[in-house]
KETOR-127067 format. One record per residue: x, y, z of N, C-alpha, C, CB in turn. Coordinates in steps of 0.2 Angstrom, whole numbers, plus 5000, padded with zeros to 4 digits. Atoms other than C-alpha are relative to their C-alpha. Last residue first. Glycine has a CB too. Example, Ala and Ser with C-alpha at 12.3 -4.5 7.8 and 13.67 -1.06 7.14 Angstrom:
BEGIN
R   n.X   n.Y   n.Z  ca.X  ca.Y  ca.Z   c.X   c.Y   c.Z  cb.X  cb.Y  cb.Z
R  4996  4994  4999  5068  4995  5036  4996  5005  5003  5002  5002  4993
R  5004  4994  5000  5062  4978  5039  5004  5006  5000  4995  5000  5006
This chain:
BEGIN
R   n.X   n.Y   n.Z  ca.X  ca.Y  ca.Z   c.X   c.Y   c.Z  cb.X  cb.Y  cb.Z
R  5000  4999  5005  4646  5254  4996  4990  4996  4999  5008  4998  4996
R  5003  4995  4996  4646  5252  5017  4995  5005  4992  5007  5007  5007
R  5007  4999  4996  4645  5237  5018  4997  5006  4998  5001  5001  5007
R  5007  5003  5003  4659  5233  5004  4993  5001  4999  4999  4995  5003
R  5001  4995  5009  4671  5248  5009  4994  4996  4997  5008  4999  4993
R  5001  4991  5000  4672  5240  5025  4995  5002  4993  5009  5004  5000
R  5009  5001  5001  4674  5223  5018  4997  5004  5002  4996  4996  5003
R  5003  5002  5004  4690  5230  5011  4993  4999  4999  5002  4997  4999
R  5002  4993  5003  4694  5240  5027  5000  4997  4993  5006  5007  5002
R  5003  4996  4995  4695  5223  5036  4997  5005  4997  5003  5001  5005
R  5006  5004  5002  4706  5212  5020  4995  5002  5005  5000  4992  5001
R  5006  4996  5009  4716  5229  5020  4996  4991  5003  5007  5001  4985
R  5007  4995  4998  4716  5226  5041  5001  5001  4991  5002  5010  5008
R  5009  4999  4996  4720  5208  5039  4999  5005  5001  4997  4996  5007
R  5001  5002  5007  4737  5209  5025  4994  5000  5001  5002  4994  4997
R  5001  4998  5002  4745  5224  5037  4995  4997  4993  5005  5004  5000
R  5003  4994  4999  4744  5213  5049  4998  5002  4998  5001  5003  5002
R  5006  5003  4999  4752  5199  5039  4995  5003  5003  5001  4995  5004
R  5004  5003  5007  4765  5208  5034  4994  4999  4999  5002  4995  4999
R  5006  4994  5004  4767  5216  5051  4998  4997  4994  5004  5008  4997
R  5004  4997  4997  4772  5199  5057  4995  5005  4996  5004  5003  5005
R  4999  5003  5005  4787  5194  5041  4991  5000  5003  5007  4992  4998
R  5002  4996  5005  4793  5210  5049  4992  4995  4995  5008  5002  4994
R  5002  4995  5000  4795  5203  5063  4998  5001  4997  5001  5004  5000
R  5007  5004  5000  4800  5186  5057  4995  5007  5001  4999  4993  5008
R  5005  5005  5003  4813  5192  5049  4991  5000  5000  5001  4995  5004
R  5003  4996  5006  4819  5203  5061  4997  4999  4994  5003  5004  4997
R  5008  4994  4996  4819  5191  5072  4999  5003  4998  4999  5004  5007
R  5008  5007  5001  4832  5182  5057  4993  5001  5005  5003  4990  5004
R  5004  4997  5009  4842  5200  5055  4993  4993  5000  5009  4998  4991
R  5003  4990  5002  4847  5198  5075  4995  5000  4994  5007  5007  4997
R  4996  4995  4997  4851  5180  5078  4997  5005  4997  5006  4999  4999
R  4998  4994  5005  4840  5165  5078  5005  5006  5002  4994  5003  4997
R  4993  5000  5002  4846  5150  5093  4999  5007  4994  5004  4991  4997
R  4999  5008  5004  4830  5143  5101  5007  5002  4994  4992  4997  4995
R  5001  5006  4995  4833  5156  5115  5001  4993  4996  4993  4999  5003
R  4994  4997  4998  4834  5172  5104  5002  4992  5003  4999  5007  5006
R  4999  4996  5006  4816  5167  5096  5008  4997  5003  4996  5011  4999
R  5006  5006  5002  4807  5163  5113  5006  4998  4994  4990  5003  4997
R  4994  5005  4997  4816  5178  5121  4999  4995  4998  5001  4999  5009
R  4992  4995  4998  4808  5189  5108  5004  4996  5001  5002  5006  5007
R  4998  4999  5008  4790  5181  5103  5008  4999  5003  4997  5008  4994
R  5000  5005  5001  4788  5181  5123  5004  4997  4993  4994  4998  5002
R  4992  4999  4996  4792  5200  5123  5000  4991  4998  5001  5003  5012
R  4996  4994  5002  4778  5202  5112  5008  4999  5001  4998  5005  5004
R  4997  5001  5002  4769  5191  5119  5008  5001  4995  4996  5000  5000
R  4993  5003  5002  4768  5199  5129  5001  4996  4999  5003  4998  5003
R  4996  5001  4996  4765  5213  5125  5002  4997  5003  5001  5001  5001
R  4996  4999  5005  4751  5209  5111  5007  5001  5004  4998  5007  4996
R  4997  5004  5007  4744  5203  5125  5002  5000  4999  4999  5000  4997
R  4997  5002  4996  4741  5220  5138  5003  4991  4997  4995  5002  5007
R  4995  4997  5005  4735  5227  5120  5005  4998  5007  5000  5011  4997
R  4997  5004  5006  4723  5213  5120  5006  5006  5002  4994  4999  4992
R  4995  4999  5001  4714  5211  5135  5005  5003  4997  5002  4998  5001
R  5002  4995  4995  4696  5208  5136  5008  5004  5002  4996  4995  5007
R  5001  4994  4999  4700  5202  5119  5000  5005  5007  4995  4998  4998
R  4997  4998  4992  4712  5187  5121  4995  5010  5000  5016  5000  5001
R  5005  5006  4994  4702  5172  5108  5000  5008  5007  5007  4988  5005
R  5010  4999  4999  4706  5189  5096  5000  4997  5003  4994  4999  4994
R  4999  4994  4997  4730  5186  5098  4993  5002  5003  5004  5005  4997
R  4998  5002  4995  4727  5168  5093  4999  5007  5003  5007  4997  5000
R  5007  5004  4996  4717  5171  5079  5001  4999  5006  4999  4992  4997
R  5004  4995  5000  4730  5184  5072  4995  5000  5004  4998  5001  4996
R  4998  4994  4994  4744  5176  5076  4995  5003  4999  5007  5005  5000
R  4995  4996  4998  4734  5161  5064  5004  5005  5006  4999  5003  4998
R  5002  4990  4998  4724  5146  5066  5007  5005  4997  5000  5001  5012
R  5007  4996  4999  4720  5130  5061  4998  5008  4999  4998  4999  5006
R  5004  5004  5003  4736  5120  5057  4993  5003  4999  5000  4994  5002
R  4997  4999  5009  4747  5129  5063  4996  5000  4998  5004  4997  4996
R  5003  4995  5002  4742  5130  5082  4998  5000  4993  5003  5006  5001
R  5005  5001  4998  4750  5116  5089  4994  5004  4995  5000  5000  5007
R  4999  5009  5003  4766  5118  5081  4992  4999  4998  5003  4994  5008
R  4999  4994  5005  4763  5141  5087  5000  4991  4995  5010  5007  5001
R  5007  4998  4996  4763  5131  5108  4996  5004  4987  5004  5011  5011
R  5006  5004  4996  4776  5121  5104  4996  5001  4996  4997  5002  5006
R  4998  5004  5005  4788  5134  5096  4995  4996  4999  5005  4998  5001
R  5005  4991  5006  4783  5147  5111  5000  4995  4993  5008  5012  4997
R  5007  4996  5000  4786  5132  5121  4997  5003  4994  5001  5005  5004
R  5002  4994  4999  4804  5130  5113  4991  5000  5000  5005  5004  4994
R  4998  4998  4994  4811  5112  5110  4997  5007  5005  5006  5001  4999
R  5007  5004  4999  4807  5112  5093  5001  5001  5005  4998  4993  4999
R  5003  4996  5001  4820  5128  5094  4995  4996  5000  5002  5004  4996
R  4999  4992  4996  4832  5120  5103  4994  5005  4997  5008  5003  4998
R  5002  5000  4996  4831  5106  5091  5000  5004  5004  5003  4997  5001
R  5005  5002  5000  4836  5113  5077  4995  5000  5007  5002  4995  4998
R  5005  4993  4999  4848  5124  5085  4996  4996  4997  5001  5007  4996
R  5001  4995  4991  4857  5109  5090  4996  5008  5000  5009  5002  5004
R  5006  5003  4995  4852  5102  5071  5001  5000  5009  5000  4990  4997
R  5011  4995  5005  4858  5120  5061  5000  4991  5006  4996  5000  4984
R  5002  4996  4994  4877  5114  5076  4992  5003  4997  5007  5006  5003
R  5000  5000  4990  4879  5098  5073  4997  5006  5001  5010  5001  5004
R  5004  5005  4999  4876  5098  5049  4999  4997  5008  5000  4996  4996
R  5007  4995  4999  4890  5114  5051  4994  4994  5000  4999  5008  4992
R  5001  4994  4993  4903  5104  5062  4991  5003  4995  5010  5009  5000
R  5001  5007  4995  4899  5087  5049  4999  5008  5004  5008  4991  5003
R  5006  5002  5002  4902  5100  5031  4996  4997  5007  5002  4995  4995
R  5003  4990  4997  4918  5110  5045  4992  4996  4993  5008  5013  4995
R  5000  4996  4993  4925  5090  5044  4997  5007  5001  5007  5001  5001
R  5008  5007  4996  4923  5088  5028  5001  5002  5006  5002  4989  5000
R  5005  4997  5004  4936  5104  5023  4994  4995  5000  5004  5002  4992
R  5002  4994  4997  4946  5100  5037  4995  5002  4996  5005  5005  5001
R  5006  5005  4992  4947  5082  5030  5003  5005  5004  5003  4988  5004
R  5007  5001  5001  4952  5092  5013  4998  4995  5006  4998  4996  4992
R  4999  4998  5002  4967  5101  5022  4990  4998  4996  5007  5001  4999
R  4999  5000  4996  4975  5087  5029  4996  5006  4999  5006  4998  5003
R  5007  5003  4998  4975  5079  5012  4996  5003  5010  5001  4989  4999
R  5008  4997  5002  4982  5095  5006  4995  4993  5004  4999  5000  4988
R  4996  5004  5008  4999  5093  5018  4990  5002  4996  5005  4985  5001
R  5004  5004  5002  5000  5100  5035  4999  5002  4993  4995  5000  5004
R  5006  4998  5004  5015  5104  5043  4992  4994  4995  5005  5005  4994
R  4995  4995  5000  5031  5097  5054  4993  5002  4995  5009  5000  4997
R  4994  5002  5005  5023  5080  5060  4999  5010  4996  4997  4992  4993
R  4996  5006  5002  5014  5072  5073  5003  5000  4992  4995  4995  5000
R  4997  5005  4996  5004  5084  5082  5004  4997  5000  4999  4997  5002
R  5002  5005  5003  5000  5098  5068  5004  4996  5006  5001  4999  4992
R  4994  5006  4996  5001  5114  5077  5000  4994  4999  4998  4998  5007
R  4994  4996  5001  4984  5126  5070  5003  4992  5005  5000  5011  5003
R  4994  5007  4997  4967  5122  5066  5005  5002  5003  5003  4995  4995
R  4991  5000  4994  4954  5135  5068  5004  4996  5000  5000  4999  5006
R  4995  5000  4997  4935  5135  5062  5004  4997  4998  4999  4998  5004
R  4993  4999  5003  4925  5147  5053  5002  4995  5005  5003  5008  5000
R  4996  4999  4994  4905  5151  5057  5009  4997  4996  4997  4995  5009
R  5002  5001  4993  4888  5153  5048  5007  5004  5006  4998  4990  5002
R  4999  5003  4993  4892  5157  5030  4998  5004  5008  5008  5000  5000
R  4997  4993  4996  4880  5160  5019  5007  4995  5001  4994  5004  5009
R  4997  4991  5002  4877  5149  5005  5003  5001  5001  4997  5007  5000
R  5003  4999  5003  4862  5136  5012  5005  5009  4996  4992  4999  5005
R  5007  5007  5001  4874  5131  5027  4997  5006  4994  4992  4997  5010
R  5006  4996  5004  4892  5137  5027  4992  4995  4997  5005  5003  4991
R  5008  5004  5000  4907  5132  5039  4996  5005  4997  4997  4998  5007
R  5008  4996  5000  4922  5142  5030  4995  4994  5004  4996  5002  4991
R  5003  4999  5005  4940  5133  5034  4993  5000  5003  5000  4995  4994
R  5012  4999  4997  4953  5136  5041  4997  4997  4994  4996  5012  5000
R  5003  5000  5006  4973  5131  5040  4992  5002  5004  5001  4993  4996
R  5008  4996  4999  4988  5133  5050  4994  4999  4996  5001  5007  4999
R  5004  5001  4991  5003  5128  5054  4995  4998  4997  4999  5007  5007
R  5005  5004  4999  5006  5126  5032  4999  4996  5006  4999  4997  4995
R  4998  5003  4999  5023  5137  5030  4995  4994  5002  5005  5002  5002
R  4998  5006  5001  5017  5145  5018  5003  4995  5002  5000  4999  4999
R  4990  5001  4997  5005  5155  5027  5000  4991  4995  5002  4996  5016
R  5001  5006  5000  4988  5164  5024  5008  4997  5000  4995  4998  4994
R  4994  5000  5003  4983  5178  5031  5001  4991  4998  5008  5003  5006
R  4996  5007  4999  4966  5181  5031  5005  5000  4997  4996  4994  4998
R  4995  5002  5006  4957  5198  5037  5004  4991  4998  5007  5005  5004
R  5000  5006  5000  4944  5205  5048  5006  4998  4997  4995  4997  4997
R  5003  5003  5010  4939  5224  5050  5004  4992  5001  5006  5006  4989
R  5007  4996  5003  4935  5236  5064  5002  4998  4992  5000  5010  5000
R  5006  4992  4997  4945  5233  5080  4994  5001  4995  5005  5009  5000
R  4999  4992  4996  4952  5218  5071  4997  5001  5004  4998  5005  4997
R  5002  4996  4998  4949  5200  5070  5004  5006  5002  4997  4998  5005
R  4999  4993  4993  4962  5188  5060  4995  5005  5002  5006  5005  4998
R  5005  4995  5001  4956  5169  5048  5004  5008  5010  4988  4994  5002
R  5007  4996  4993  4968  5160  5046  4999  5006  5002  5000  4999  5007
R  4998  4994  4999  4982  5151  5036  4992  5000  5006  5002  5005  4992
R  4995  5003  4995  4981  5134  5024  5000  5011  5000  5009  4991  4998
R  4994  4999  5004  4964  5136  5014  5005  5002  5006  5000  5005  4994
R  4998  5002  4992  4943  5132  5019  5010  5001  4993  4996  4988  5005
R  5002  5005  4996  4929  5137  5009  5006  4997  5003  4996  4996  4996
R  4994  5007  4998  4935  5155  5003  4993  4994  5003  5009  5004  5010
R  4993  5001  5007  4925  5170  4998  5004  4991  4999  5010  5007  5003
R  5005  5000  5006  4914  5173  5010  5000  4999  4993  4997  5003  4999
R  5003  5005  5001  4923  5174  5024  5000  4994  4995  4996  5002  5001
R  4993  5001  5003  4930  5192  5022  4999  4991  5000  5008  5004  5005
R  4997  4998  5005  4912  5195  5024  5005  4998  4997  5001  5003  5000
R  5004  5006  5004  4905  5181  5037  5007  5007  4994  4987  4999  5000
R  4996  5010  5002  4921  5187  5047  4997  4997  4993  4996  4991  5008
R  4991  4996  5001  4918  5209  5048  5001  4991  4997  5006  5003  5010
R  5006  4998  5009  4894  5203  5048  5012  5002  4998  4989  5013  4998
R  4999  4993  5002  4902  5194  5064  5002  5002  4995  5003  5003  5003
R  4994  4995  5001  4902  5175  5065  4997  5006  5001  5003  5000  4992
R  5004  4997  5007  4889  5163  5074  5008  5006  4999  4990  5006  5001
R  5006  4998  5001  4900  5154  5080  4994  4999  5003  4999  4997  4996
R  5006  4989  5002  4917  5153  5076  4994  4998  4999  5002  5007  4991
R  5004  5000  5003  4928  5133  5080  4994  5007  5005  4999  4993  5000
R  5006  4994  4995  4943  5135  5088  4996  5001  4994  5004  5008  5003
R  5007  5002  5006  4956  5118  5087  4994  5010  5002  4992  4987  5005
R  5005  4996  5000  4974  5118  5094  4995  5000  4994  5003  5007  5001
R  5001  4998  4992  4986  5106  5097  4996  5006  5002  5007  5001  5005
R  4996  4994  5000  4981  5096  5080  5003  5003  5005  4997  5004  4998
R  4994  5002  4996  4978  5076  5079  5006  5010  4998  5005  4990  4995
R  4995  4996  5004  4965  5081  5065  5007  4996  5001  5001  5009  5002
R  5003  5005  5005  4950  5069  5072  5008  5001  4997  4991  5004  4995
R  4997  5006  5004  4958  5076  5090  4999  4996  4990  4995  4995  5005
R  4994  4998  4996  4957  5093  5088  5002  4992  4997  5000  5003  5009
R  4992  4997  5006  4942  5092  5076  5006  5000  5003  5001  5009  4998
R  5000  5004  5004  4933  5084  5094  5004  5000  4992  4995  4999  5000
R  4998  5004  4999  4937  5097  5101  4999  4993  4995  4997  4999  5006
R  4994  4998  5002  4932  5111  5090  5003  4996  5004  5002  5007  5000
R  4999  5003  5007  4915  5100  5094  5006  5001  4995  4995  5002  4996
R  5002  5006  5002  4914  5102  5111  5001  4999  4993  4993  4999  5001
R  4994  5001  4997  4919  5121  5113  5000  4992  5002  5001  5004  5006
R  4995  5000  5003  4908  5126  5099  5006  4993  5003  5001  5007  5000
R  4996  4993  4996  4894  5119  5110  5006  4999  4992  5005  4999  5012
R  5002  4996  4999  4882  5103  5105  5004  5007  4995  5000  5001  5007
R  4995  4992  5001  4891  5088  5101  4993  5005  4999  5005  5001  4991
R  5001  4997  4996  4881  5071  5101  5001  5005  5000  5001  4998  5002
R  5005  4996  5000  4880  5072  5082  4995  5000  5008  4997  4997  4994
R  5001  4994  5002  4897  5073  5081  4992  5001  5000  5003  5002  4993
R  5002  4997  4994  4902  5055  5090  4999  5008  4996  5006  4998  5007
R  5004  5001  4993  4896  5045  5075  4999  5003  5005  5001  4994  5002
R  5002  5002  5001  4905  5053  5061  4992  4996  5002  5004  5000  5000
R  4998  4994  4998  4921  5058  5069  4992  5001  5001  5005  5004  4994
R  4994  4994  4993  4926  5042  5071  4994  5002  4998  5009  5007  4998
R  5005  5002  4998  4919  5039  5051  4999  4998  5006  4998  4997  4996
R  5008  5000  4997  4928  5051  5048  4993  4999  5002  4998  5001  5000
R  5001  4994  4992  4945  5046  5058  4994  5005  4998  5007  5006  5002
R  5001  5003  4992  4943  5030  5046  5001  5005  5003  5004  4994  5003
R  5007  5001  4998  4939  5039  5030  4998  4999  5006  4998  4995  4998
R  5008  4993  5001  4955  5050  5033  4993  4995  4998  5001  5007  4991
R  5002  4996  4993  4963  5034  5036  4996  5006  5002  5006  5002  5003
R  5007  5002  4995  4959  5026  5023  5002  5003  5006  4998  4990  5001
R  5004  4999  4998  4967  5040  5013  4996  4995  5004  4998  5002  4995
R  5001  4993  4999  4983  5040  5019  4992  5002  5000  5004  5004  4995
R  5004  5000  4994  4984  5025  5016  4999  5009  4999  5005  4996  5006
R  5008  5000  5003  4980  5028  4997  4999  4996  5009  4997  4994  4988
R  5008  4996  5000  4992  5041  4999  4994  4995  5000  5000  5005  4993
R  4999  4997  4997  5009  5031  5005  4991  5006  5002  5008  5002  4998
R  4997  4992  4999  5007  5019  4993  4994  5002  5007  4999  5007  4990
R  5005  4993  5002  5003  5001  5001  5002  5007  5000  4993  5001  5004
């Protein structure tokens, strides 16, 4: 068996072991420890979520020898000719959601192309684990469960309409619960804004329908 075949067999073994254990991990720290063990590196950092600076600089990359530096005002990618550092961008639906960075190969002087390929593949498993953890927290949310139970035959407007005794207090309570539960479920600021915009659009549509019915009655 030549060295290339041995490298690929070892890579397959590492991937299989990682796939068997990554479903049990959820936090970036746990995922980083698993990647570090699979790649036999001294240091691994999984950064999720990305701030806008890092997301922008990572958007044009998938994996490379080097590292991502975050400054006070910007983030840059510094490539490494010594190949002692690697990073891979974690992408979901074409959007950068995180980055995994490793450094310090334990039993060799530098990383090679097989290591970079393995990091890229491990990055897809990390992305899967992150998304699975987010969905688990989403499903565990009481607000989400309530919404799913009622979604089949009721809208948010219907739910609010059921408590007409104190609509102002109810609306504030639901708004606070909505924000807390979406934050707890792992949604970022832009996603929460998008959900709020959808609610406003639904309310605006209902207002137009009520207005049209009123005009028809008066006409």
